[in-house]
C-alpha positions as CSV (number, residue, x, y, z in Angstrom):
1,M,0.0,0.0,-0.2
2,R,1.2,3.5,-1.0
3,G,1.5,6.1,1.4
4,R,-0.1,9.6,0.7
5,T,2.4,12.4,-0.9
6,G,2.5,16.1,-0.4
7,L,1.0,18.5,2.3
8,S,-2.0,18.1,4.7
9,G,-4.8,20.3,4.3
10,W,-3.0,21.6,8.1
11,N,0.6,22.1,6.5
12,I,-0.7,24.1,3.2
13,I,-2.5,26.5,5.4
14,M,0.4,26.9,7.3
15,N,2.5,27.6,4.6
16,F,0.7,29.9,2.7
17,K,0.4,31.8,5.9
18,S,4.4,31.9,6.3
19,A,4.3,32.6,2.8
20,I,2.3,35.7,3.2
21,L,4.0,36.7,6.3
22,I,7.5,36.3,4.1
23,Y,6.1,38.7,1.2
24,A,5.0,41.2,3.5
25,L,8.1,41.5,5.1
26,L,10.4,41.7,1.6
27,I,7.5,44.8,0.8
28,I,8.6,46.0,4.2
29,L,12.2,45.9,3.6
30,I,12.3,47.0,0.1
31,N,10.1,50.0,-0.2
32,P,12.2,53.0,0.8
33,L,9.6,54.6,3.0
34,Y,10.8,52.3,6.1
35,S,14.4,53.3,5.6
36,Q,14.3,57.2,5.3
37,G,16.4,59.6,6.7
38,E,16.2,61.2,10.1
39,L,13.0,63.8,10.1
40,F,12.9,67.5,11.4
41,S,10.2,69.6,12.7
42,I,9.8,72.7,10.3
43,F,6.6,75.0,10.6
44,I,4.8,77.0,8.3
45,I,3.4,80.8,10.3
46,K,-0.1,80.8,9.2
47,N,-1.4,84.6,10.7
48,K,-0.3,83.7,14.1
49,S,-0.2,80.0,14.3
50,K,2.4,77.5,13.0
51,V,1.0,74.4,11.1
52,S,3.9,71.6,12.1
53,L,5.5,69.1,9.6
54,K,8.2,66.5,9.6
55,V,10.7,66.5,7.2
56,E,13.8,64.7,5.3
57,I,16.1,66.8,4.3
58,A,17.0,66.5,1.2
59,D,21.0,68.3,1.3
60,S,23.6,67.0,-1.3
61,P,23.8,66.0,-4.6
62,S,22.5,62.4,-4.8
63,E,19.3,63.1,-2.1
64,R,18.4,65.3,-4.2
65,E,18.6,63.8,-7.2
66,K,16.4,60.5,-5.3
67,G,14.6,62.7,-3.4
68,L,10.8,60.3,-2.8
69,M,11.8,58.3,-6.2
70,F,10.7,54.9,-5.5
71,R,8.1,55.4,-2.5
72,Y,4.9,54.4,-3.0
73,S,3.0,56.3,0.0
74,M,3.9,58.8,2.8
75,P,2.2,59.8,5.9
76,D,-0.2,62.9,5.7
77,D,2.6,64.8,8.1
78,R,5.6,64.5,6.2
79,G,7.7,65.5,3.6
80,M,11.0,66.7,1.7
81,L,12.9,69.8,1.9
82,F,15.2,70.3,-0.1
83,V,17.9,72.4,0.0
84,F,20.2,74.2,-2.4
85,E,23.7,75.8,-1.8
86,N,22.1,79.0,-3.3
87,E,19.1,81.2,-4.9
88,R,18.6,80.1,-8.2
89,N,15.3,79.0,-10.7
90,L,14.4,75.7,-9.2
91,A,13.1,72.8,-11.8
92,F,11.7,69.3,-10.4
93,W,10.0,66.1,-12.4
94,M,8.2,63.1,-11.6
95,K,11.1,60.6,-12.8
96,N,9.9,57.1,-10.8
97,T,7.6,58.9,-8.3
98,F,4.8,57.6,-7.9
99,I,2.9,59.8,-4.9
100,P,1.5,62.5,-6.2
101,L,2.5,65.4,-5.1
102,D,2.6,69.4,-4.3
103,I,5.5,71.6,-4.0
104,A,6.2,74.6,-2.8
105,Y,9.3,76.7,-3.8
106,I,10.7,79.0,-1.2
107,S,13.2,81.9,-1.1
108,A,16.4,82.2,1.1
109,R,14.4,84.1,3.2
110,G,11.7,81.9,3.6
111,L,9.1,82.5,2.1
112,I,6.6,80.7,-0.3
113,N,7.0,81.7,-3.9
114,E,4.7,79.8,-5.7
115,I,2.8,76.3,-5.1
116,Y,2.4,73.5,-7.8
117,R,0.5,70.3,-8.2
118,M,2.9,67.1,-9.6
119,E,1.3,64.3,-11.3
120,P,3.1,60.7,-10.5
121,L,5.2,59.0,-13.0
122,D,4.3,62.4,-15.9
123,Y,7.8,62.4,-16.9
124,S,6.6,65.1,-19.9
125,K,6.2,68.3,-17.1
126,V,9.3,70.0,-15.7
127,Y,8.0,72.2,-13.0
128,T,10.1,75.4,-12.8
129,S,9.9,77.9,-10.5
130,K,9.1,81.2,-12.1
131,K,11.0,83.0,-9.0
132,P,14.3,82.1,-7.8
133,A,14.0,80.1,-5.0
134,K,16.5,78.4,-2.3
135,Y,14.3,75.8,-1.3
136,A,11.9,73.3,-2.1
137,L,9.0,71.5,0.1
138,E,7.1,68.3,-1.4
139,V,4.5,67.4,0.6
140,N,1.7,65.0,-0.7
141,A,-0.8,65.8,-2.8
142,G,-3.6,68.6,-1.0
143,W,-1.9,68.6,1.9
144,F,-0.8,72.6,1.3
145,K,-4.4,73.0,0.2
146,K,-6.0,71.3,3.1
147,N,-3.3,73.1,5.6
148,G,-4.4,76.4,3.9
149,I,-1.0,77.0,2.7
150,K,-0.4,80.0,0.3
151,P,2.3,82.0,-1.4
152,G,3.4,84.9,1.2
153,M,3.3,82.4,4.2
154,K,6.5,82.5,5.7
155,M,9.0,79.1,6.9
156,D,10.3,78.4,9.9
157,F,12.9,75.6,9.6
158,N,13.8,75.0,13.2
159,G,17.2,75.2,13.2
160,C,16.8,71.7,10.4
161,L,18.8,73.3,8.1
162,G,22.2,73.3,10.0
163,K,21.5,69.3,10.2
């Protein structure tokens, strides 16, 4: 008499659960969101109050080039602050960026000059600042509108620029 080969129903269920767990762990380890840089608190001064935001700082050429590429999500209260050596017209695009974003171009004095909505994976459009800017702040699309942030408002970098 031949014995049964293969897995019992219980073993199949346990192997399936193990496979799902391994898959979930791989997604977490592969997604760069979980290997993000240090977070800093910054504020946008709105009337007499402040709107806070936690940001990663991108202040080297390689950090600025990578930006938020290859990320599939970002918490609502997070963003990335791009810091440049001097004030100039800046240009960004959405190469390999899966998250819909808003970008604010900010002067060396900390004033928000302009805000644009950027569409994910849109290689055809370059978002160029009309005025010289030293900083660019990327957040989830709609964050500026939801928080009533408009051009002309001032940033409080809260000491994070000397990281």
